[in-house]
DSSP file (Angstrom, degrees, kcal/mol; ACC not computed):
  #  RESIDUE AA STRUCTURE BP1 BP2  ACC     N-H-->O    O-->H-N    N-H-->O    O-->H-N    TCO  KAPPA ALPHA  PHI   PSI    X-CA   Y-CA   Z-CA
    1    1 A M              0   0    0      0, 0.0     2,-0.1     0, 0.0    25,-0.1   0.000 360.0 360.0 360.0 131.0   23.6   10.7   57.0
    2    2 A K        -     0   0    0     23,-0.2    25,-3.1    44,-0.0     2,-0.4  -0.445 360.0-145.4 -74.6 148.4   21.7    9.0   59.8
    3    3 A K  E     -a   27   0A   0     23,-0.2    44,-2.7    -2,-0.1    45,-1.1  -0.953  15.0-174.3-120.3 135.0   22.8    9.7   63.4
    4    4 A I  E     -ab  28  48A   0     23,-2.7    25,-2.2    -2,-0.4     2,-0.5  -0.975  13.5-151.5-127.4 141.6   22.7    7.3   66.3
    5    5 A V  E     -ab  29  49A   0     43,-2.0    45,-2.8    -2,-0.4     2,-0.5  -0.959  11.5-161.8-109.7 129.6   23.4    7.8   70.0
    6    6 A I  E     -ab  30  50A   0     23,-2.8    25,-2.5    -2,-0.5     2,-0.7  -0.951   3.5-166.0-110.4 124.5   24.8    4.8   71.8
    7    7 A I  E     +ab  31  51A   0     43,-2.8    45,-2.5    -2,-0.5     2,-0.3  -0.916  31.9 140.4-113.0 105.3   24.5    4.9   75.6
    8    8 A E        -     0   0    0     23,-2.1    47,-0.1    -2,-0.7    25,-0.1  -0.979  40.2-159.5-150.4 126.3   26.8    2.1   76.9
    9    9 A D  S    S+     0   0    0     45,-0.4     2,-0.8    -2,-0.3    23,-0.1   0.642  74.7  85.3 -86.9 -13.9   29.1    2.1   80.0
   10   10 A Q     >  -     0   0    0      1,-0.2     4,-2.6     2,-0.0     5,-0.2  -0.796  68.5-155.0 -90.3 111.4   31.2   -0.8   78.8
   11   11 A Q  H  > S+     0   0    0     -2,-0.8     4,-2.6     1,-0.2     5,-0.2   0.839  89.7  53.8 -56.6 -39.6   33.9    0.7   76.6
   12   12 A V  H  > S+     0   0    0      2,-0.2     4,-2.2     1,-0.2    -1,-0.2   0.937 112.5  43.5 -63.1 -46.5   34.6   -2.5   74.6
   13   13 A I  H  > S+     0   0    0     -3,-0.2     4,-2.2     2,-0.2     5,-0.2   0.918 113.4  51.6 -65.3 -43.3   30.9   -2.9   73.7
   14   14 A A  H  X S+     0   0    0     -4,-2.6     4,-2.5     1,-0.2    -2,-0.2   0.907 110.4  49.6 -59.3 -41.9   30.5    0.8   72.9
   15   15 A S  H  X S+     0   0    0     -4,-2.6     4,-2.6    -5,-0.2     5,-0.2   0.901 107.9  53.3 -65.0 -41.7   33.5    0.6   70.6
   16   16 A I  H  X S+     0   0    0     -4,-2.2     4,-2.4     1,-0.2    -2,-0.2   0.944 114.1  41.7 -58.1 -48.3   32.2   -2.5   68.8
   17   17 A Y  H  X S+     0   0    0     -4,-2.2     4,-2.6     2,-0.2     5,-0.3   0.872 111.8  55.0 -70.8 -35.8   28.9   -0.8   68.1
   18   18 A R  H  X S+     0   0    0     -4,-2.5     4,-2.3    -5,-0.2    -1,-0.2   0.948 112.3  44.0 -58.8 -47.5   30.6    2.6   67.2
   19   19 A I  H  X S+     0   0    0     -4,-2.6     4,-2.3     2,-0.2    -2,-0.2   0.918 113.6  50.4 -64.7 -45.1   32.7    0.8   64.6
   20   20 A K  H  X S+     0   0    0     -4,-2.4     4,-0.9    -5,-0.2    -2,-0.2   0.926 115.3  41.7 -60.5 -46.1   29.8   -1.3   63.2
   21   21 A F  H  <>S+     0   0    0     -4,-2.6     5,-2.4     2,-0.2     4,-0.2   0.865 112.4  53.4 -74.0 -34.6   27.5    1.7   62.8
   22   22 A A  H ><5S+     0   0    0     -4,-2.3     3,-1.6    -5,-0.3    -1,-0.2   0.899 106.5  54.0 -63.3 -39.2   30.2    3.9   61.4
   23   23 A A  H 3<5S+     0   0    0     -4,-2.3    -1,-0.2     1,-0.3    -2,-0.2   0.779 103.9  56.5 -64.6 -25.8   31.0    1.2   58.8
   24   24 A E  T 3<5S-     0   0    0     -4,-0.9    -1,-0.3    -3,-0.2    -2,-0.2   0.472 126.8-102.4 -82.6  -2.7   27.3    1.4   57.8
   25   25 A G  T < 5S+     0   0    0     -3,-1.6     2,-0.2     1,-0.3   -23,-0.2   0.624  75.4 140.6  92.7  14.7   27.7    5.1   57.1
   26   26 A W      < -     0   0    0     -5,-2.4     2,-0.5   -25,-0.1    -1,-0.3  -0.611  55.6-124.2 -89.8 149.0   26.1    6.4   60.4
   27   27 A E  E     -a    3   0A   0    -25,-3.1   -23,-2.7    -2,-0.2     2,-0.4  -0.830  37.7-158.5 -84.6 129.0   27.2    9.3   62.4
   28   28 A V  E     -a    4   0A   0     -2,-0.5     2,-0.4   -25,-0.2   -23,-0.2  -0.941  19.7-178.7-123.3 130.7   27.8    7.9   65.9
   29   29 A E  E     -a    5   0A   0    -25,-2.2   -23,-2.8    -2,-0.4     2,-0.4  -0.960  13.4-158.6-120.1 143.7   27.9    9.6   69.3
   30   30 A V  E     -a    6   0A   0     -2,-0.4     2,-0.3   -25,-0.2   -23,-0.2  -0.972  10.4-174.7-128.1 138.5   28.6    7.6   72.5
   31   31 A A  E     -a    7   0A   0    -25,-2.5   -23,-2.1    -2,-0.4     3,-0.0  -0.961  15.8-152.3-125.2 148.1   27.8    8.4   76.2
   32   32 A S  S    S+     0   0    0     -2,-0.3     2,-0.3   -25,-0.2   -25,-0.1   0.415  75.2  33.9-104.8   1.7   28.9    6.2   79.1
   33   33 A D  S  > S-     0   0    0     22,-0.1     4,-2.4     1,-0.1     5,-0.2  -0.974  82.7-107.6-149.1 165.7   26.2    7.0   81.6
   34   34 A G  H  > S+     0   0    0     22,-2.1     4,-2.4    24,-0.5     5,-0.2   0.874 114.1  49.7 -63.0 -41.4   22.5    7.8   81.6
   35   35 A E  H  > S+     0   0    0     21,-0.4     4,-2.0     2,-0.2    -1,-0.2   0.946 114.1  44.5 -64.4 -48.1   22.8   11.4   82.5
   36   36 A A  H  > S+     0   0    0      1,-0.2     4,-2.5     2,-0.2    -1,-0.2   0.881 113.4  52.9 -63.8 -37.5   25.3   12.2   79.8
   37   37 A G  H  X S+     0   0    0     -4,-2.4     4,-2.6     2,-0.2    -1,-0.2   0.908 106.4  51.6 -63.9 -42.8   23.3   10.1   77.3
   38   38 A L  H  X S+     0   0    0     -4,-2.4     4,-2.2     2,-0.2    -2,-0.2   0.921 112.7  45.6 -61.1 -45.1   20.1   12.1   78.0
   39   39 A E  H  X S+     0   0    0     -4,-2.0     4,-2.2     2,-0.2    -2,-0.2   0.911 111.7  52.2 -64.0 -42.8   21.9   15.4   77.5
   40   40 A L  H  X S+     0   0    0     -4,-2.5     4,-2.5     1,-0.2     5,-0.3   0.909 109.9  49.2 -60.9 -43.0   23.6   14.1   74.3
   41   41 A I  H  X S+     0   0    0     -4,-2.6     4,-2.3     1,-0.2    -1,-0.2   0.935 112.2  47.2 -62.3 -46.9   20.3   13.0   72.9
   42   42 A K  H  < S+     0   0    0     -4,-2.2    -1,-0.2     1,-0.2    -2,-0.2   0.849 117.4  43.6 -65.3 -33.3   18.6   16.3   73.6
   43   43 A N  H  < S+     0   0    0     -4,-2.2    -1,-0.2    -5,-0.2    -2,-0.2   0.812 123.3  32.8 -82.3 -31.3   21.6   18.2   72.1
   44   44 A T  H  < S-     0   0    0     -4,-2.5    -2,-0.2    -5,-0.2    -3,-0.2   0.664  84.6-148.2-102.3 -17.9   22.1   16.1   69.0
   45   45 A R     <  -     0   0    0     -4,-2.3    -3,-0.1    -5,-0.3    -4,-0.1   0.951  26.9-163.4  48.6  62.9   18.6   15.0   68.1
   46   46 A P        -     0   0    0      0, 0.0   -42,-0.2     0, 0.0     3,-0.1  -0.113  28.6-118.8 -71.1 172.6   19.7   11.6   66.6
   47   47 A D  S    S+     0   0    0    -44,-2.7     2,-0.3     1,-0.3   -43,-0.2   0.720  93.2   2.4 -81.4 -23.5   17.6    9.4   64.4
   48   48 A L  E     -b    4   0A   0    -45,-1.1   -43,-2.0    28,-0.1     2,-0.4  -0.985  63.0-139.2-160.8 152.3   17.7    6.5   66.9
   49   49 A V  E     -bc   5  78A   0     28,-1.9    30,-2.9    -2,-0.3     2,-0.6  -0.976   3.5-159.2-119.6 132.8   19.1    5.6   70.4
   50   50 A L  E     -bc   6  79A   0    -45,-2.8   -43,-2.8    -2,-0.4     2,-0.5  -0.960  25.9-169.8-106.7 113.4   20.7    2.3   71.3
   51   51 A L  E     -bc   7  80A   0     28,-3.1    30,-3.6    -2,-0.6   -43,-0.2  -0.916  18.3-139.2-121.2 122.8   20.4    2.3   75.1
   52   52 A D  E     - c   0  81A   0    -45,-2.5    30,-0.2    -2,-0.5     3,-0.1  -0.477  14.0-138.4 -73.7 149.0   21.9   -0.1   77.6
   53   53 A W  S    S+     0   0    0     28,-2.0     7,-3.1     1,-0.2     2,-0.7   0.951  89.9  52.0 -72.3 -51.7   19.7   -1.3   80.5
   54   54 A R  S    S+     0   0    0     27,-0.2   -45,-0.4     5,-0.2    -1,-0.2  -0.796  73.2 149.9 -97.1 111.6   22.3   -1.1   83.3
   55   55 A L        -     0   0    0     -2,-0.7   -22,-0.1   -47,-0.1     2,-0.1  -0.957  45.5-105.2-136.4 153.1   24.0    2.3   83.4
   56   56 A P  S    S+     0   0    0      0, 0.0     2,-2.4     0, 0.0   -22,-2.1  -0.398  97.2   8.2 -71.3 159.7   25.5    4.5   86.0
   57   57 A K  S    S+     0   0    0    -24,-0.2     2,-0.4   -23,-0.2   -24,-0.0  -0.395 139.1  20.6  69.8 -65.8   23.7    7.7   87.2
   58   58 A L  S    S-     0   0    0     -2,-2.4   -24,-0.5     4,-0.0   -20,-0.1  -0.999  83.5-136.3-128.2 129.6   20.4    6.9   85.4
   59   59 A N     >  -     0   0    0     -2,-0.4     4,-2.4    -5,-0.1     5,-0.2  -0.277  33.7 -95.6 -78.5 173.5   19.6    3.4   84.2
   60   60 A G  H  > S+     0   0    0     -7,-3.1     4,-2.6     1,-0.2     5,-0.1   0.859 124.0  51.6 -58.6 -39.5   18.2    2.7   80.8
   61   61 A I  H  > S+     0   0    0     -8,-0.4     4,-2.8     2,-0.2    -1,-0.2   0.909 110.0  49.7 -65.2 -41.4   14.5    2.6   82.0
   62   62 A E  H  > S+     0   0    0      2,-0.2     4,-2.3     1,-0.2    -2,-0.2   0.914 112.3  47.4 -64.1 -42.1   15.0    6.0   83.7
   63   63 A V  H  X S+     0   0    0     -4,-2.4     4,-2.6     2,-0.2    -2,-0.2   0.935 112.9  50.2 -61.6 -45.7   16.5    7.5   80.5
   64   64 A L  H  X S+     0   0    0     -4,-2.6     4,-2.6    -5,-0.2    -2,-0.2   0.926 111.0  47.5 -58.3 -48.6   13.7    6.0   78.5
   65   65 A E  H  X S+     0   0    0     -4,-2.8     4,-1.1     1,-0.2    -1,-0.2   0.892 112.4  49.5 -62.9 -40.4   11.0    7.3   80.8
   66   66 A K  H  < S+     0   0    0     -4,-2.3     4,-0.3    -5,-0.2    -1,-0.2   0.902 112.3  48.0 -66.1 -40.7   12.5   10.8   80.8
   67   67 A L  H >< S+     0   0    0     -4,-2.6     3,-1.8     1,-0.2     6,-0.3   0.927 108.8  52.8 -65.2 -43.9   12.8   10.8   77.0
   68   68 A R  H 3< S+     0   0    0     -4,-2.6    -1,-0.2     1,-0.3    -2,-0.2   0.760 107.9  52.8 -64.4 -23.3    9.2    9.7   76.5
   69   69 A A  T 3< S+     0   0    0     -4,-1.1    -1,-0.3    -5,-0.2    -2,-0.2   0.467  92.9  91.5 -88.2  -2.5    8.1   12.6   78.8
   70   70 A T  S X  S-     0   0    0     -3,-1.8     3,-2.2    -4,-0.3     4,-0.2  -0.820  88.2-109.7 -97.1 126.6   10.0   15.1   76.6
   71   71 A P  T 3  S+     0   0    0      0, 0.0    -2,-0.1     0, 0.0    -1,-0.1  -0.265 105.0  25.7 -54.1 134.4    8.1   16.7   73.7
   72   72 A G  T 3  S+     0   0    0     -4,-0.1     3,-0.1    -3,-0.0    -4,-0.1   0.240 111.4  72.0  95.3 -12.1    9.4   15.5   70.4
   73   73 A F    <   +     0   0    0     -3,-2.2     3,-0.1    -6,-0.3    -3,-0.1   0.225  59.7 105.6-117.4  12.8   10.6   12.2   71.8
   74   74 A E  S    S+     0   0    0      1,-0.2    -1,-0.1    -4,-0.2    -6,-0.1   0.860 100.1  16.2 -64.7 -36.3    7.3   10.4   72.5
   75   75 A T  S    S+     0   0    0     -3,-0.1    -1,-0.2     2,-0.1    -2,-0.1   0.269  91.3 135.4-120.2   9.4    7.6    8.1   69.5
   76   76 A F        -     0   0    0      1,-0.1     2,-0.4    -9,-0.1    23,-0.1  -0.317  67.0 -99.3 -58.6 136.9   11.3    8.4   68.8
   77   77 A P        +     0   0    0      0, 0.0   -28,-1.9     0, 0.0     2,-0.4  -0.472  48.6 171.1 -70.9 121.2   13.0    5.0   68.1
   78   78 A I  E     -c   49   0A   0     -2,-0.4    21,-2.6    19,-0.2    22,-1.1  -0.981  15.4-163.4-131.7 118.0   14.8    3.7   71.2
   79   79 A I  E     -cd  50 100A   0    -30,-2.9   -28,-3.1    -2,-0.4     2,-0.5  -0.907  11.5-149.9-104.4 121.3   16.2    0.2   71.3
   80   80 A L  E     -cd  51 101A   0     20,-2.4    22,-2.7    -2,-0.6     2,-0.4  -0.775   6.6-154.2 -93.2 130.4   17.0   -1.1   74.8
   81   81 A L  E     +cd  52 102A   0    -30,-3.6   -28,-2.0    -2,-0.5     2,-0.3  -0.879  16.1 179.7-105.4 135.6   19.9   -3.6   75.1
   82   82 A S  E     - d   0 103A   0     20,-2.3    22,-3.4    -2,-0.4    23,-0.5  -0.941  37.2-140.4-132.4 153.6   19.9   -6.0   78.0
   83   83 A S  S    S+     0   0    0     -2,-0.3     2,-0.3    20,-0.2    20,-0.1   0.587  94.0  58.7 -81.4 -11.8   22.2   -8.7   79.2
   84   84 A S        -     0   0    0     18,-0.1    20,-0.1     2,-0.1    -2,-0.1  -0.830  59.7-162.9-117.6 153.0   19.1  -10.6   80.1
   85   85 A S        +     0   0    0     -2,-0.3     2,-0.2    18,-0.1    18,-0.1   0.004  39.3 149.0-119.5  27.5   16.1  -11.7   78.1
   86   86 A L    >>  -     0   0    0      1,-0.1     4,-2.1     4,-0.0     3,-0.5  -0.423  50.9-130.3 -64.5 131.3   13.9  -12.3   81.1
   87   87 A S  H 3> S+     0   0    0      1,-0.2     4,-2.8     2,-0.2     5,-0.2   0.851 103.0  54.5 -54.5 -43.8   10.3  -11.7   80.2
   88   88 A P  H 3> S+     0   0    0      0, 0.0     4,-2.2     0, 0.0    -1,-0.2   0.896 110.0  48.1 -61.7 -36.9    9.4   -9.3   83.1
   89   89 A M  H <> S+     0   0    0     -3,-0.5     4,-2.2     2,-0.2    -2,-0.2   0.919 112.2  48.8 -67.1 -42.4   12.4   -7.1   82.2
   90   90 A V  H  X S+     0   0    0     -4,-2.1     4,-2.5     1,-0.2     5,-0.2   0.925 111.5  49.6 -62.4 -44.7   11.3   -7.0   78.6
   91   91 A Q  H  X S+     0   0    0     -4,-2.8     4,-2.5     1,-0.2    -1,-0.2   0.895 109.5  51.9 -62.0 -40.8    7.7   -6.2   79.5
   92   92 A D  H  X S+     0   0    0     -4,-2.2     4,-1.8    -5,-0.2    -1,-0.2   0.913 111.1  47.9 -60.9 -42.7    8.9   -3.4   81.8
   93   93 A A  H  X>S+     0   0    0     -4,-2.2     5,-2.4     2,-0.2     4,-0.6   0.916 112.8  46.9 -66.1 -43.8   11.0   -1.9   79.0
   94   94 A L  H ><5S+     0   0    0     -4,-2.5     3,-0.8     1,-0.2    -1,-0.2   0.889 111.1  52.2 -65.6 -38.4    8.2   -2.1   76.5
   95   95 A K  H 3<5S+     0   0    0     -4,-2.5    -1,-0.2     1,-0.2    -2,-0.2   0.852 106.2  54.6 -64.4 -34.4    5.7   -0.6   79.0
   96   96 A A  H 3<5S-     0   0    0     -4,-1.8    -1,-0.2    -5,-0.2    -2,-0.2   0.599 131.6 -92.5 -76.3 -10.9    8.2    2.3   79.6
   97   97 A G  T <<5 +     0   0    0     -3,-0.8    -3,-0.2    -4,-0.6   -19,-0.2   0.590  65.5 160.4 114.6  12.4    8.2    3.0   75.8
   98   98 A A      < -     0   0    0     -5,-2.4    -1,-0.2     1,-0.2   -19,-0.2  -0.418  37.7-143.1 -64.0 139.8   11.1    1.0   74.3
   99   99 A T  S    S-     0   0    0    -21,-2.6     2,-0.3     1,-0.3   -20,-0.2   0.901  81.6 -20.0 -67.5 -42.1   10.6    0.5   70.5
  100  100 A M  E     -d   79   0A   0    -22,-1.1   -20,-2.4    -7,-0.0     2,-0.4  -0.973  60.6-133.6-159.4 162.4   12.2   -2.9   71.0
  101  101 A V  E     -d   80   0A   0     -2,-0.3     2,-0.4   -22,-0.2   -20,-0.2  -0.989  23.0-175.3-124.7 126.6   14.3   -4.8   73.5
  102  102 A L  E     -d   81   0A   0    -22,-2.7   -20,-2.3    -2,-0.4     2,-0.5  -0.926  22.2-127.2-122.8 147.4   17.3   -6.9   72.4
  103  103 A S  E  >  -d   82   0A   0     -2,-0.4     4,-1.9   -22,-0.2     3,-0.3  -0.806   4.3-151.6 -94.6 128.5   19.6   -9.1   74.4
  104  104 A K  T  4 S+     0   0    0    -22,-3.4   -21,-0.2    -2,-0.5    -1,-0.1   0.744  98.5  53.1 -66.4 -22.2   23.3   -8.6   74.1
  105  105 A T  T  4 S+     0   0    0    -23,-0.5    -1,-0.2     1,-0.1   -22,-0.1   0.745 118.8  30.3 -87.2 -23.5   23.8  -12.2   74.8
  106  106 A T  T  4 S+     0   0    0     -3,-0.3     2,-0.5     1,-0.1    -2,-0.2   0.547 110.3  68.3-112.4  -9.1   21.5  -13.7   72.2
  107  107 A H  S  < S-     0   0    0     -4,-1.9    -1,-0.1     4,-0.0    -5,-0.0  -0.949  73.9-139.5-113.6 127.7   21.7  -11.0   69.4
  108  108 A S     >  -     0   0    0     -2,-0.5     4,-2.2     1,-0.1     3,-0.2  -0.346  30.3-105.6 -74.8 161.6   24.9  -10.6   67.5
  109  109 A P  H  > S+     0   0    0      0, 0.0     4,-2.5     0, 0.0     5,-0.2   0.878 123.8  54.8 -54.7 -36.8   26.2   -7.1   66.6
  110  110 A N  H  > S+     0   0    0      1,-0.2     4,-2.2     2,-0.2     5,-0.1   0.896 107.4  48.9 -64.4 -38.9   25.1   -7.8   63.0
  111  111 A E  H  > S+     0   0    0      2,-0.2     4,-2.2    -3,-0.2    -1,-0.2   0.870 111.1  50.3 -67.3 -36.2   21.5   -8.6   64.2
  112  112 A I  H  X S+     0   0    0     -4,-2.2     4,-2.3     2,-0.2    -2,-0.2   0.902 109.4  50.6 -68.7 -40.6   21.4   -5.4   66.2
  113  113 A V  H  X S+     0   0    0     -4,-2.5     4,-2.5     2,-0.2    -2,-0.2   0.920 110.9  49.8 -60.6 -43.2   22.5   -3.4   63.2
  114  114 A A  H  X S+     0   0    0     -4,-2.2     4,-2.3     1,-0.2    -2,-0.2   0.893 109.6  50.9 -62.9 -40.0   19.8   -5.0   61.2
  115  115 A A  H  X S+     0   0    0     -4,-2.2     4,-2.5     2,-0.2    -1,-0.2   0.895 110.1  49.8 -64.2 -39.7   17.2   -4.2   63.9
  116  116 A V  H  X S+     0   0    0     -4,-2.3     4,-2.5     2,-0.2     5,-0.2   0.932 109.4  51.2 -64.1 -45.8   18.3   -0.6   63.9
  117  117 A R  H  X S+     0   0    0     -4,-2.5     4,-2.3     1,-0.2    -2,-0.2   0.917 111.6  48.3 -56.6 -43.8   18.0   -0.4   60.1
  118  118 A G  H  X S+     0   0    0     -4,-2.3     4,-2.0     2,-0.2    -2,-0.2   0.908 110.8  49.7 -63.8 -43.2   14.5   -1.8   60.4
  119  119 A A  H  X S+     0   0    0     -4,-2.5     4,-2.0     1,-0.2    -1,-0.2   0.889 112.1  48.6 -63.8 -39.5   13.5    0.6   63.1
  120  120 A I  H  X S+     0   0    0     -4,-2.5     4,-2.9     2,-0.2    -1,-0.2   0.902 109.1  51.9 -68.4 -40.7   14.8    3.5   61.1
  121  121 A S  H  X S+     0   0    0     -4,-2.3     4,-2.3    -5,-0.2    -2,-0.2   0.889 109.8  49.6 -65.5 -36.6   13.0    2.5   58.0
  122  122 A V  H  X S+     0   0    0     -4,-2.0     4,-2.2     2,-0.2    -1,-0.2   0.923 112.8  47.6 -64.1 -43.8    9.7    2.2   59.8
  123  123 A T  H  X S+     0   0    0     -4,-2.0     4,-2.1     2,-0.2    -2,-0.2   0.912 111.6  50.2 -63.4 -43.2   10.2    5.7   61.3
  124  124 A D  H  X S+     0   0    0     -4,-2.9     4,-1.5     1,-0.2    -1,-0.2   0.897 110.3  50.3 -62.9 -40.7   11.1    7.1   57.9
  125  125 A E  H  X S+     0   0    0     -4,-2.3     4,-0.6     1,-0.2    -1,-0.2   0.904 109.7  50.5 -63.3 -41.5    8.0    5.6   56.3
  126  126 A A  H >< S+     0   0    0     -4,-2.2     3,-0.8     1,-0.2    -1,-0.2   0.883 108.5  52.5 -64.8 -38.3    5.8    7.0   59.1
  127  127 A K  H 3< S+     0   0    0     -4,-2.1    -1,-0.2     1,-0.2    -2,-0.2   0.831 106.1  54.3 -66.7 -31.3    7.4   10.5   58.5
  128  128 A S  H 3<        0   0    0     -4,-1.5    -1,-0.2     1,-0.2    -2,-0.2   0.587 360.0 360.0 -81.6  -8.4    6.6   10.4   54.8
  129  129 A L    <<        0   0    0     -3,-0.8    -1,-0.2    -4,-0.6    -2,-0.1   0.487 360.0 360.0 -77.4 360.0    2.9    9.6   55.4
């Protein structure tokens, strides 16, 4: 069973994604701030992280940068979710090491689930090489 960590401070959004991914057969863990999310990721070693941009304690970019600096997480799939699709923000996230950046306002939960499935299949293919 694949495992995903969702780091999202808005409970309603976190619940929507928890339910969607659980229905897909994923094991789901949720953290509501950047610090708790970073610890959860290090302790559970999920297959993918769905990371909100704006978080208390550590924002999404800070979590991303800390993970990329941690051995074993350099190429780990991390999808950053933003309320904005402004190009400079997207470029900053990609430069910090995001696998992809999706907008919560223009991507439906189903599209985000599909993106996660795609990111995991690419990672699984790379591991089998």
